[in-house]
C-alpha positions as CSV (number, residue, x, y, z in Angstrom):
1,M,99.1,114.4,90.2
2,Y,98.0,111.8,87.7
3,S,94.3,110.9,87.3
4,S,92.8,107.4,87.3
5,P,93.0,106.0,83.7
6,S,89.9,105.5,81.6
7,K,91.8,103.2,79.2
8,L,94.2,100.4,79.7
9,L,96.6,99.4,76.9
10,F,98.1,96.0,77.2
11,L,101.3,95.6,75.2
12,P,102.8,92.1,74.5
13,G,106.4,91.0,74.4
14,A,108.3,90.0,71.3
15,S,105.7,87.2,70.5
16,G,103.2,90.0,69.7
17,S,100.4,87.8,71.3
18,T,97.3,89.8,72.1
19,R,96.3,86.9,74.4
20,F,99.2,87.2,76.8
21,W,97.6,89.7,79.1
22,R,94.0,88.5,78.9
23,P,94.1,86.2,82.0
24,A,95.1,89.1,84.2
25,G,93.1,91.7,82.3
26,E,89.9,89.7,82.7
27,L,90.4,89.6,86.5
28,L,90.8,93.3,87.0
29,A,88.1,95.2,88.9
30,H,89.2,98.6,87.5
31,P,86.5,99.8,85.1
32,A,88.7,101.3,82.4
33,Q,88.3,100.3,78.8
34,Q,90.8,97.5,77.9
35,V,92.6,97.4,74.6
36,Y,95.0,94.5,73.7
37,V,97.6,95.7,71.3
38,G,99.4,93.4,68.8
39,W,102.6,93.9,66.9
40,P,102.1,93.9,63.1
41,G,103.5,90.8,61.5
42,L,103.9,89.0,64.9
43,G,101.4,86.7,66.5
44,S,98.0,86.9,65.0
45,T,98.3,90.6,64.0
46,P,98.6,91.0,60.2
47,A,101.7,92.7,58.9
48,D,101.4,96.4,58.2
49,P,103.6,98.0,55.4
50,G,103.5,101.2,57.4
51,V,105.3,99.7,60.4
52,T,109.0,99.3,59.5
53,S,110.8,100.4,62.6
54,F,110.6,100.5,66.4
55,A,109.6,104.1,66.1
56,D,106.6,103.0,64.0
57,L,105.5,100.7,66.8
58,V,105.7,103.5,69.3
59,A,103.7,105.7,67.0
60,R,101.1,103.0,66.6
61,V,100.6,102.8,70.4
62,M,100.6,106.6,70.7
63,A,97.7,106.7,68.2
64,E,95.6,104.7,70.7
65,I,96.1,107.3,73.5
66,D,93.2,109.7,73.3
67,Q,92.3,109.9,77.0
68,P,94.1,109.2,80.4
69,T,95.7,105.8,79.8
70,A,97.7,103.2,81.7
71,L,100.2,101.1,79.8
72,V,100.6,97.5,80.9
73,A,103.5,95.9,79.2
74,Q,105.4,92.6,79.0
75,S,109.1,92.2,78.1
76,M,110.0,94.2,75.0
77,G,106.6,95.8,75.2
78,G,108.0,97.5,78.2
79,V,110.4,99.4,76.0
80,V,107.6,100.6,73.8
81,A,105.6,101.6,76.9
82,M,108.5,103.7,78.3
83,L,109.1,105.4,74.9
84,V,105.4,106.2,74.6
85,A,105.3,107.6,78.2
86,L,108.3,109.8,77.4
87,E,106.4,111.2,74.4
88,R,102.9,111.5,76.1
89,P,103.5,112.0,79.8
90,E,100.4,114.3,80.0
91,L,98.1,111.3,79.2
92,V,100.0,108.3,80.5
93,T,98.7,108.0,84.1
94,H,100.4,104.7,85.2
95,L,102.9,102.2,84.0
96,V,103.0,98.5,84.7
97,L,106.2,96.8,83.4
98,A,106.6,93.1,83.6
99,A,110.0,91.4,83.0
100,T,111.1,94.2,80.7
101,S,113.9,92.9,78.4
102,G,115.4,96.1,76.9
103,G,116.0,99.8,77.2
104,M,119.1,99.3,79.3
105,D,122.5,97.6,79.1
106,M,120.9,94.2,79.8
107,E,124.2,92.2,79.5
108,S,125.8,94.2,82.4
109,L,122.8,93.2,84.5
110,G,123.2,89.5,83.9
111,A,120.5,89.0,81.3
112,Q,120.6,86.2,78.8
113,D,120.3,87.4,75.2
114,W,116.9,86.2,74.0
115,R,117.3,87.4,70.4
116,P,119.2,84.5,68.7
117,L,116.9,81.8,69.8
118,F,113.8,83.9,69.2
119,A,114.9,84.8,65.7
120,E,115.6,81.2,64.9
121,A,112.2,80.1,66.1
122,N,110.4,83.1,64.5
123,L,111.7,83.4,60.9
124,V,109.2,86.2,60.0
125,V,110.2,88.5,62.9
126,P,111.5,91.8,61.5
127,Q,115.2,92.4,61.8
128,W,114.6,96.0,63.1
129,F,112.7,94.5,66.1
130,I,115.6,92.1,66.9
131,D,118.2,94.8,66.5
132,Y,116.6,97.5,68.8
133,R,119.0,98.2,71.7
134,E,118.6,101.9,72.6
135,D,119.7,102.8,76.1
136,L,116.8,104.7,77.7
137,T,118.4,105.1,81.2
138,P,119.4,108.8,80.7
139,R,115.7,109.7,80.3
140,L,114.0,107.5,82.8
141,A,113.9,110.1,85.5
142,E,111.4,112.0,83.3
143,L,108.8,109.3,83.9
144,R,107.1,110.6,87.0
145,M,103.9,108.5,86.8
146,P,103.4,105.7,89.3
147,T,105.2,102.6,87.9
148,L,104.6,99.0,89.0
149,L,107.5,96.6,88.3
150,L,106.7,92.9,88.2
151,W,109.7,90.5,88.2
152,G,110.4,86.9,88.8
153,D,113.5,85.6,90.5
154,D,113.8,82.7,88.0
155,D,114.0,84.7,84.8
156,P,117.3,84.5,82.8
157,I,115.9,86.8,80.1
158,S,115.2,89.7,82.5
159,P,116.7,88.9,85.9
160,V,115.7,90.7,89.1
161,R,118.7,93.0,88.8
162,V,117.0,94.6,85.8
163,G,113.9,95.4,87.9
164,Q,116.0,96.7,90.7
165,R,117.9,99.0,88.4
166,L,114.6,100.3,87.0
167,A,113.4,100.9,90.5
168,E,116.4,103.0,91.2
169,L,116.0,105.1,88.0
170,L,112.2,105.6,87.9
171,P,111.1,108.3,90.4
172,R,107.8,106.6,91.5
173,A,108.5,102.9,91.0
174,E,107.5,99.9,93.2
175,L,109.1,96.6,92.5
176,H,107.3,93.3,93.3
177,V,109.4,90.1,92.9
178,F,107.6,86.7,92.6
179,P,109.6,83.8,94.1
180,G,110.0,81.2,91.3
181,G,108.5,83.5,88.7
182,D,109.9,83.2,85.2
183,H,109.6,85.4,82.1
184,R,105.9,84.5,81.7
185,L,104.9,85.3,85.3
186,A,102.3,88.0,84.3
187,K,100.3,85.3,82.5
188,I,101.0,82.3,84.8
189,L,100.3,84.2,88.0
190,A,97.4,86.2,86.6
191,T,95.4,86.3,89.9
192,E,98.2,87.8,91.9
193,V,99.3,90.1,89.1
194,A,95.7,91.4,88.6
195,S,95.4,92.2,92.3
196,L,98.7,94.2,92.3
197,I,97.6,96.1,89.1
198,D,94.2,97.0,90.6
199,R,96.0,98.4,93.7
200,H,98.5,100.2,91.6
201,L,95.8,101.9,89.3
202,A,94.2,103.3,92.4
203,K,97.2,105.4,93.1
204,G,97.2,109.1,92.2
């Protein structure tokens, strides 16, 4: 059985914005310490010459896990969260994955490829971030911590079929679909999302 987390790590999507999760985070009743992680070289986080691969991002997040921790992740941050949880299952108590946009064969699930437009609009984004396409599905059954899946039914980047597939593969997953929700639902619908996260974190 997993304990209640004493730390919450909020992981952004490809934008790297440390502000994305704040509207929901500030509404949480759960008393755990909150840490908003940024991706080096993206958003407002300075570039780090020591981060040159997706594995380096995972290592950066793992370095923050020094106590029972829940990972709350948006889009590509969800891939980082799953990789971290696979490496540190003894300390990752809960997962919250919102509109995760990788870690599976997204095209077969009807997802629109976000990478070309994102790369065009963000010229400084590292190529290794854009190119990451590892299929994690063979290992997802190892993630036995309670997992909350947050999806919108109006999200071409990560359609509901992605959330449904994750719900099938993750042993303790609960999927919540927001009617009309798009890829930014965790920020736009912060009140509803915070309530669901609080309830989720109370699970053992």
